[in-house]
C-alpha positions in Angstrom: 0.0 0.0 0.0 2.9 2.4 0.8 4.4 1.6 -2.6 1.1 2.4 -4.4 0.8 5.7 -2.5 4.4 6.6 -3.4 3.6 5.9 -7.1 0.4 8.0 -6.9 2.2 10.9 -5.1 5.1 11.0 -7.5 3.0 11.0 -10.7 3.5 14.1 -12.8 -0.1 15.3 -12.5 -0.1 15.3 -8.7 3.1 17.2 -8.5 2.0 19.7 -11.2 -1.3 20.1 -9.3 0.5 20.8 -6.0 2.7 23.4 -7.7 -0.3 25.0 -9.3 -2.1 25.2 -5.9 0.9 26.9 -4.2 1.3 29.4 -7.1 -2.4 30.0 -7.1 -2.4 30.8 -3.4 0.4 33.2 -3.9 -1.3 34.8 -6.9 -4.5 35.1 -4.8 -2.5 37.1 -2.2 -1.1 39.4 -4.9 -4.6 40.0 -6.4 -6.1 40.6 -3.0 -3.5 43.2 -2.3 -4.0 44.8 -5.8 -7.7 45.0 -5.2 -7.7 46.1 -1.6 -4.6 48.4 -1.6 -4.6 49.8 -5.2 -7.9 49.5 -7.0 -10.5 49.9 -4.3 -9.0 53.2 -2.9 -9.0 54.6 -6.4 -12.6 53.5 -7.0 -13.6 54.9 -3.6 -12.0 58.2 -4.4 -13.9 58.4 -7.7 -17.1 57.6 -5.8 -16.6 60.4 -3.3 -13.7 59.6 -1.2 -15.2 56.7 0.7 -13.3 53.5 1.7 -15.5 50.8 0.1 -14.3 48.1 2.5 -15.9 50.1 5.4 -19.2 50.6 3.7 -22.0 48.9 5.6 -25.6 49.2 6.5 -26.5 48.9 10.1 -29.3 46.4 10.7 -29.2 46.3 14.4 -27.3 48.2 17.2 -24.7 46.4 19.2 -24.0 46.4 22.9 -22.7 50.0 22.6 -24.9 52.4 20.6 -23.5 53.8 17.3 -22.7 55.6 15.2 -19.7 53.3 14.4 -16.7 54.7 12.7 -15.9 51.6 10.8 -17.1 48.1 10.0 -14.6 46.6 12.5 -15.9 48.9 15.2 -19.5 47.9 14.5 -18.6 44.2 14.6 -16.7 44.7 17.8 -19.7 46.3 19.4 -21.8 43.3 18.3 -23.9 45.2 15.8 -25.6 43.3 13.0 -24.4 44.8 9.7 -24.8 44.3 6.0 -21.2 44.8 4.7 -21.8 45.6 1.0 -18.3 47.1 0.6 -16.7 43.8 1.4 -18.9 42.2 -1.2 -17.8 44.7 -3.8 -14.2 44.0 -2.9 -14.8 40.3 -3.3 -16.5 40.7 -6.7 -13.7 42.9 -8.0 -11.1 40.4 -6.7 -13.0 37.5 -8.4 -13.2 39.4 -11.7 -9.4 40.1 -11.7 -8.6 36.5 -10.9 -11.0 35.2 -13.5 -9.6 37.5 -16.1 -6.0 36.5 -15.3 -6.9 32.8 -15.5 -8.7 33.4 -18.8 -5.5 35.0 -20.2 -3.3 32.1 -19.0 -5.7 29.5 -20.5 -5.9 31.5 -23.7 -2.1 31.7 -23.9 -1.8 27.9 -23.2 -4.3 27.1 -25.9 -2.5 29.3 -28.4 0.8 27.4 -27.6 -0.9 24.1 -28.0 -2.3 25.1 -31.4 1.1 26.2 -32.6 2.6 22.8 -31.5 -0.2 20.9 -33.2 0.0 23.0 -36.4 3.7 22.5 -36.9 4.4 19.2 -38.6 7.3 17.2 -37.2 10.5 17.6 -39.1 11.4 14.5 -41.1 14.2 12.5 -39.4 17.5 12.2 -41.2 18.3 8.7 -42.3 20.4 6.7 -39.9 23.9 5.6 -40.9 22.7 2.1 -41.5 20.0 3.4 -43.9 22.6 5.5 -45.7 25.0 2.5 -46.1 22.2 0.2 -47.2 21.1 2.7 -49.8 24.6 3.0 -51.2 24.9 -0.8 -51.3 21.6 -1.0 -53.2 22.7 1.6 -55.7 26.0 -0.2 -56.3 24.3 -3.5 -56.9 21.7 -1.8 -59.2 24.6 -0.4 -61.4 26.1 -3.9 -62.0 
């Protein structure tokens, strides 16, 4: 059973998948930073200077009565909130990741088409084939 597991774990597909998951997690962190730290502040500025990640609708007061300066303060007070700004961040994050994956898949498909379209170059004859051809030609001349 240990031998079968070792064979399974060392297959190319499993190792490739593990590498893809690790790179995907790192890529996710980069995209999250891009969305949260670069894009959303710009979008918030365009929309009137608001930080979208702190946009929420108060549904019910918490232990301490509001107004709450931020979503974190509202949650800390135990207030029930509808955090639509966090949803907007998640949607933008998803759109960027989906677009990036689309571009990667498109590039991979383009490379596969190029490989499939290019016919394999004919192999040069081996030394044995060359010698046999010469012998054949010499016998044919006699």
